[in-house]
PAMILUM-620757 format. One record per residue (C-alpha): residue in one letter; residue number from 1; x negated, y negated, z. Coordinates in nm, 4 decimals, always signed. Example, Ala and Ser with C-alpha at 12.3 -4.5 7.8 and 13.67 -1.06 7.14 Angstrom:
% residues 2
{rest = A	nr = 1	c1 = -1.2300	c2 = +0.4500	c3 = +0.7800};
{rest = S	nr = 2	c1 = -1.3670	c2 = +0.1060	c3 = +0.7140};
This chain:
% residues 58
{rest = M	nr = 1	c1 = +17.9355	c2 = -4.6103	c3 = -4.5832};
{rest = L	nr = 2	c1 = +18.0088	c2 = -4.7943	c3 = -4.9070};
{rest = G	nr = 3	c1 = +18.3647	c2 = -4.8572	c3 = -5.0139};
{rest = H	nr = 4	c1 = +18.5125	c2 = -4.9549	c3 = -5.3474};
{rest = K	nr = 5	c1 = +18.7579	c2 = -5.2403	c3 = -5.3796};
{rest = K	nr = 6	c1 = +18.9137	c2 = -5.4158	c3 = -5.6745};
{rest = T	nr = 7	c1 = +18.9522	c2 = -5.7895	c3 = -5.7280};
{rest = M	nr = 8	c1 = +19.1191	c2 = -6.0248	c3 = -5.9735};
{rest = E	nr = 9	c1 = +18.9027	c2 = -6.3172	c3 = -5.8654};
{rest = S	nr = 10	c1 = +18.7950	c2 = -6.3962	c3 = -6.2232};
{rest = Y	nr = 11	c1 = +19.1598	c2 = -6.4700	c3 = -6.3136};
{rest = L	nr = 12	c1 = +19.1745	c2 = -6.7483	c3 = -6.0537};
{rest = D	nr = 13	c1 = +18.9972	c2 = -6.9823	c3 = -6.2972};
{rest = F	nr = 14	c1 = +19.2895	c2 = -6.9886	c3 = -6.5432};
{rest = G	nr = 15	c1 = +19.6238	c2 = -7.1691	c3 = -6.5615};
{rest = V	nr = 16	c1 = +19.8695	c2 = -7.1365	c3 = -6.2760};
{rest = F	nr = 17	c1 = +19.6426	c2 = -6.8875	c3 = -6.0995};
{rest = Q	nr = 18	c1 = +19.3990	c2 = -7.1669	c3 = -6.0052};
{rest = R	nr = 19	c1 = +19.6468	c2 = -7.2652	c3 = -5.7331};
{rest = L	nr = 20	c1 = +19.5948	c2 = -6.9302	c3 = -5.5604};
{rest = K	nr = 21	c1 = +19.2435	c2 = -7.0357	c3 = -5.4584};
{rest = E	nr = 22	c1 = +19.4118	c2 = -7.2510	c3 = -5.1944};
{rest = R	nr = 23	c1 = +19.5057	c2 = -7.0448	c3 = -4.8897};
{rest = E	nr = 24	c1 = +19.8417	c2 = -7.2188	c3 = -4.8495};
{rest = E	nr = 25	c1 = +19.9421	c2 = -7.1230	c3 = -5.2059};
{rest = F	nr = 26	c1 = +19.8007	c2 = -6.7705	c3 = -5.1735};
{rest = N	nr = 27	c1 = +20.0021	c2 = -6.7131	c3 = -4.8555};
{rest = Q	nr = 28	c1 = +20.3213	c2 = -6.7699	c3 = -5.0566};
{rest = V	nr = 29	c1 = +20.2543	c2 = -6.4684	c3 = -5.2829};
{rest = R	nr = 30	c1 = +20.5164	c2 = -6.2010	c3 = -5.2232};
{rest = V	nr = 31	c1 = +20.6423	c2 = -5.8687	c3 = -5.3500};
{rest = S	nr = 32	c1 = +20.9789	c2 = -5.9049	c3 = -5.5196};
{rest = F	nr = 33	c1 = +21.1489	c2 = -5.5925	c3 = -5.6525};
{rest = N	nr = 34	c1 = +20.8713	c2 = -5.4180	c3 = -5.8502};
{rest = T	nr = 35	c1 = +20.6536	c2 = -5.7229	c3 = -5.9183};
{rest = I	nr = 36	c1 = +20.4163	c2 = -5.9582	c3 = -5.7426};
{rest = E	nr = 37	c1 = +20.5521	c2 = -6.3132	c3 = -5.7409};
{rest = C	nr = 38	c1 = +20.3793	c2 = -6.6449	c3 = -5.6886};
{rest = E	nr = 39	c1 = +20.4805	c2 = -7.0060	c3 = -5.7421};
{rest = P	nr = 40	c1 = +20.5934	c2 = -7.1503	c3 = -5.9763};
{rest = G	nr = 41	c1 = +20.7935	c2 = -6.8373	c3 = -6.0556};
{rest = V	nr = 42	c1 = +20.5067	c2 = -6.6353	c3 = -6.2037};
{rest = D	nr = 43	c1 = +20.5606	c2 = -6.2574	c3 = -6.1994};
{rest = L	nr = 44	c1 = +20.2757	c2 = -6.0086	c3 = -6.2175};
{rest = D	nr = 45	c1 = +20.3289	c2 = -5.6427	c3 = -6.2906};
{rest = P	nr = 46	c1 = +20.1399	c2 = -5.4421	c3 = -6.0225};
{rest = E	nr = 47	c1 = +20.0120	c2 = -5.2010	c3 = -6.2891};
{rest = F	nr = 48	c1 = +19.8646	c2 = -5.4949	c3 = -6.4853};
{rest = V	nr = 49	c1 = +19.6987	c2 = -5.6295	c3 = -6.1696};
{rest = Y	nr = 50	c1 = +19.5487	c2 = -5.2902	c3 = -6.0904};
{rest = N	nr = 51	c1 = +19.4267	c2 = -5.2253	c3 = -6.4455};
{rest = K	nr = 52	c1 = +19.2762	c2 = -5.5731	c3 = -6.4892};
{rest = S	nr = 53	c1 = +19.1066	c2 = -5.5798	c3 = -6.1495};
{rest = Q	nr = 54	c1 = +18.7303	c2 = -5.5468	c3 = -6.1418};
{rest = R	nr = 55	c1 = +18.5769	c2 = -5.2858	c3 = -5.9140};
{rest = F	nr = 56	c1 = +18.3081	c2 = -5.3876	c3 = -5.6689};
{rest = V	nr = 57	c1 = +18.1247	c2 = -5.2097	c3 = -5.3889};
{rest = T	nr = 58	c1 = +18.1469	c2 = -5.3330	c3 = -5.0301};
């Protein structure tokens, strides 16, 4: 059975998001109030993440 997932992998080539390619940095991502937070203090709106994610089939 095929499933659909979404990814923001293409954003990992830009700015502060490049750090998230490293597992240690990625593991520090957390949910804080109504946002997704990563170092160094970058906030991502979950709706933005969902809307900008690219769909792929697994």
